N, C-alpha and C positions, 0 to 999 in steps of 0.2 A: 127158499131162504130169504130172498129179498122182500117178499111180502111180510115175513116175520120181522125182518129188520125195520121195515117201514112202520109196522105196528109198534115196535119198540120205541122208535123216535116219536111217534104220535103221542105216546103216553107220558112224555117228559117235556118240561118247559125250559130247563137249564141244562144244556149238554156241554160237558167238557170233552174236548177232542185232544188226544195225545197220540204220539207215535213212539217208536223205539228210540232209545238214546242215539245220538249222532244221526239225526234225521236225514233221509234221502229224498230224492225227487218224487218218488211214488207216495211215500208216507205224507209228505208235506202237500203234494198236489191233491191227494185224496181228501186230506183234512180241510184244505182251503175250499175246495169245491163243495164239500158237505156243509161247511160252515155257511157258505153263500146260500145253499138250499134251505138250511134251517132258518137263517135270518129272514129270508124272503117269505117264509111261512109264519113269521111272527114269533119265533122262539129266540131265546138267548143262547148264543154259542160262543165259546172261547177256545182258543188253541194255545196250548202250552208245550214247549219243546225243551229238551235238555241236550247238551249244555247251551246251545244257541242255534240260531238259524244260519246255516252255511252261506257264505258270500254268494255262491252261484245260484242259490235258491231265493234270494231276496226279491227278485223280480216277480215272484209269485204272490207277494204280500204288499200290493200297492196301497191297501187300506190300513196297514199297520195292525192287523188282527193278531199276529203271532207274538206270543210273549215267551221270553227266555226265563226258565224256571229260576226263581230266587227264593229259596226256602226260608231265609232269615229276613226277607224283605216283603215284597208285594204278595208273595204266595204263602206266607206263614199259615194262613187259614184256608188254603186252597181246597183241602178235603171237604170243607163244610159248604162250599159254594154250589156244586152241581147236584141235580137229582138223578143224573145219568153220567157216567164216566165211560168213554169209549176209547179203547186202545186200537189204533188203526195200523195195519200192515205188520202186525205181530200178534201171536196168540199165546205168548208166554209172559206173564206179568213182570218177571224179573228183567225183561228187556227194556223196561221203563228206566232202568238205571236209578239215579237218585230220586226219581219221582215215585219209586216203588213204595216208600214209606207212607206217603200221602195217599196212594192208591189203596194200601192196606187199611188205612185209618178211615176212609170215607164211608159214609152210610148210604151213598148213592148206589143205584143199580149199576153194576159193573159189567161191561160187555166188550167183545173184541170183534173187529171186522178185518178179515185176513184172507190171503190167497196162498199161503205157504203150506207145504206138506207138514203135518204135525199130528201127534197123537191127540186124542180128544182134549181140547183146551181145559185147563183147570184154573180155579181161582176167579171164575166169572159167574155172574148170575145168568148170563145169556151169551151164546157165541154164534157168530155168523161167519162161516168160513166156506170157501169154495176154491180148492186147489186147481180147478180147471181154468180159472181166470188167469189172464196174463199179468194182471197188476191189481192192486187194491183200487186204483183209480178206475179200472174197468168195472169193478163192482159198484162204485159210486155212480159211474155213467149209467149203468144198467138200472140203477134205482131212480135217477132223476130224469132220464130221457122220456119215459112214458108219462111222467108226472109234470112235464114242462110243456107249455104251449109255445111253439116257435123256438127261436134261438135262445141259448143260455145267456146270462149276463157275461160280459167279457172276462171278468175275473174267474168265473167258473170254467168257461171253455178253455182258457189258457192253463189253468191248474190241472184240469183233466188231461189235456194233451201232453203237458210236461210229465205227468205221472206215467202215461203210456210210453212215452219216449224213454224215460229213465229205466223202466223195468224190462223193456224189450231191447235195450242197447241200441236205441234209435232204429228199431224194427229189424235188427240183424240177428237176434237170437231165435232159438227154436220155438219160443213161446209167442212168436209173431203170427198169430192165427188170422184166418180170414175175418173173423169176428172183430178182432182188435183193429185191423186195418179199416174195417167199415166204420168203427167208432171214430178213428182218426180222421177219415175222410169227412165225416159229418162235422167234426170240430174245425177242420180246415175250411169247409164251406161256410162256417159261421164267422170266419175272419181271423183265425189263429195263423200266425206267421211261422212256418216251420224253420226257416233259416234263423230267425231271431231267437227262437226257442233253443235251437242247437247251440248257437253262439253263447247264449246266456248259461246254458248247462255245462258246456264242455270247453269253451274258449275263454276262460277267465283265470287261467293259471298264473301264479305268482312266480318270480324268479326262484324263490325258495322251493317251490314244488318241483320245478324243472330240475334243480340241483339234487333234490331228494330222489327223483326218479333215476338220475344218472348214477348216484351213489348206490342205490339199491340194485340196479341192473349190473353194476360192476361186480356185485357179489352173486350173480346168477348161478344157481345150482341145477344140474341135470341129473335125473335118476331114471331108473326103469328103461335103460337103453334109449334115453332121449324122449321118452313118452311123458315124463313128469318133470316139470320145471318149476322152481320156486325162488322167491327172493325174500329177504328178511330185513325188517326195519326195527331197530331198537330205539329206546328213548334217547340214547346218546346220538344216534343218527339224526334224529329230529333236531336236537339241540345244535349239532354241528353245522347245519345249514339254515337254522332259523325257521324250520317248518313246524307245522302243527299236525295233529291227527287228522284234521280236515283235509290236509294235503295228500293223504293216502288214497283218496278217492280215485278209482280207476287204475291204480297201480297194478292190481292183480291181472288186468287185461294184457299188460305188456309181455309177460312170458308166454302167454297163449298165442302170440303172433308168430312164434317160432315154428317152422315146418317140422312136422312129426310129433309135436307136443299134443297130447291128448288131455292132460290135466295141468292146470297152472295153480299156483298157490302164493299167497302173501301171508307170511308170518310176521306178527308185530307184537310189541309190548304196549299195553294200554296205559293210560295215565294213572290208573289205580293199581298198577303192578301186575295185572293179569297177562296171560298170553292168549293171543287171538290168531285164528287162521281163517282166511277167506279162500275158498276153493272154487274153481271154474272148470267145467268139463266141456270139451269140444262136442262130443256127441255120445260116446259109448259108455263112459264110466259114471256110475251113480255116486256122485260125491255127497249127496244128501245122506246116504247110508253111512258114509264115513263120519260125517259131522254129528250124526245122531249118537254115535258111540261116545261122544264127548259132551253130550247134553245140548248140542246145537241143532241146527236144522236149516230149512230153506226150500230150495227146489232140487230136482234131480240133477240138474246141470249147474247149479249155482247155490252154494251153501256156506255156512260159517259156524264157528264155535269159539267159546272162550273158556279158559280153565284157570284155576288159581295155582299154577306151578311154573317153574322156570321155563324159559323159552326153549332152551336146548333140549331138555327132556321131552317137551311137548312135540317138538319137530320130529324127534325119533319115533314117538308113538304114532303120529299122523303118517309118517313114512311107512311104518309097518302096516297100519290099517289100510292105507291106500294100496300097498302092494297086494294085500289079500283081496281087496275089492277089484283090482285090475285083473287079477287071475280069474276071478269069477266072471267078470264082464267081458273078458276077451276069449272065453271058451268058444 
C-alpha cells in the first residue's frame, strides 16, 4: 500500500493536505510530517484545517504552514489549486465538514490516507488505508523512514511523535504495538522530548475546560449495572462556562476511569445542531460496531458518530444498540 501511495505522491506537484474537521494530534501530526517530506522533495504542499488549529496543537506548526479554512476569503478558489487532494486520518469525505464542498468541486486527484476501520472508501480516486496501523502518523513514518537518509528534520520528527502519542493515548491503549514503540524510540533518539510533547498536548487546559469537565461529570450516568458510563454536554453547557467544542477533548476518558466501567461515552451537541457520540471501550466491547449503525466509525475500542436528530432520542438509540452489543460481546 505504501509503495502505491509513494507512486501517487510522485505523480503530483501540488498536494493539498487536509484532515477531518476539528483536527486532532494524529491528523495534524501526520499532515505536518508529510508536508515536510513533500517540501524536501521539491513539491508544493499546503495544509488546510477546519475550523482552526487547536491551541494544544500549535506547537506542531512552527513554520506557519497550517491554514484555517476561510471559504469567503483566502480559500475561495481552493479547489482549483491542487493537482492532488489528500484527506488524512479519515476515509469518509463528509468528515471534511465545511471543506466538503471544495473537495467535491476540485478537479484534482482525490485520495485518503487512513488507519480506521471502514467499508471500502467511496468518493476518492485512490485510497490508502491500513487498519493494522496504530495511527495515521505511523503510516507516514513507514513511508518516510526508508526514504530518508539519517535523522528527520526536527519539525517532521516532532509531528510524527505527537501523532503516535495522540492516537495511542500516550502509549496506554491496546493499539500500542511493539512496532509503534520502535518508531517512537527512533524519534526519541532523534531528539524529540517526550515530556515537552505530553505537556503541550495534555497540559494546556483553560479554566473554562476544567469547569466544563466538572459540570459534565456532575451529570454522570451509569447503565448496564455500572458497565456503561456516560456524560452529556449541550451547547447551553458550553455557553454557561464559556467553553468551546475544542474543550471537549479527552472528556470521554473521564467516565472510563471508574472501576467496573467497560464502555464510556460522551454525548454532545455540535455547533451545527447535530448530535454526536464518542465511545471508548476498555477491552471487550466492540464500539465500532455500534457507531457504524449510525453512519460513524473508528476503531474497535474507540469510535464515534454524528446524526441529525435531537440529543435525547439519540442517547436512547445508542443505549439500546450498546446494550445489544454488550450482550453479544459478553457471551
